[in-house]
C-alpha positions, -999 to +999 in steps of 0.1 A: -506+590-046-534+570-061-536+556-095-570+552-110-586+535-140-620+548-148-651+546-172-667+577-182-701+583-197-702+606-227-732+626-237-740+603-267-741+573-240-706+559-252-683+547-226-647+562-225-621+542-206-589+561-193-563+562-163-553+589-141-538+601-108-567+626-101-602+616-111-618+649-103-591+669-123-594+644-152-633+647-155-630+686-156-604+682-183-627+659-202-654+685-200-634+714-211-624+697-244-592+692-260-581+728-255-547+731-241-540+692-249-555+680-217-587+666-228-591+635-250-600+641-286-630+617-284-646+631-252-642+667-266-666+661-292-690+640-268-694+664-239-706+663-211-686+635-197-695+621-163-675+595-141-694+561-144-671+539-123-634+538-111-608+516-094-577+524-075-545+504-080-511+506-067-488+518-094-491+536-129-480+502-146-509+484-129-534+513-141-521+510-176-526+472-177-559+474-161-570+502-185-558+480-214-579+451-202-609+473-199-605+488-234-608+452-248-641+448-230-673+449-251-700+475-243-721+449-223-692+440-200-685+478-193-722+483-184-720+454-162-688+467-145-705+501-140-735+485-122-715+459-105-679+472-100-670+441-079-668+423-112-634+440-121-619+411-100-634+386-124-620+406-155-585+407-136-585+371-129-594+362-165-568+386-178-542+372-151-538+407-136-525+399-101-524+433-084-547+448-058-577+467-071-600+488-048-633+502-060-640+538-058-660+553-029-696+560-038-692+595-026-667+601-053-691+590-079-721+613-064-697+643-067-694+638-104-732+632-110-734+594-116-748+568-096 
């Protein structure tokens, strides 16, 4: 099972940061809204949502720590991470995160309409 941290672009061009074990399911949940308690409140009112970038890590704990680090980033940093996903390694180094991070396959982003 993979653990993912992702950046999603909302309809109003804001960037939402989250963590999940299933990227495609999570994007679908965001686009369904908060019904059933599965979509985030923020994205429910800013649909549609598309996956902008994602990184896989080894554990749920690692995913939550990376998500926290991304949430502390300003918009300009998030935009750069979307365009240059390899910058995640610099962010991890600055935040002293020492686990393995893999970037998402471009095919997965194409499936959700980004790139």
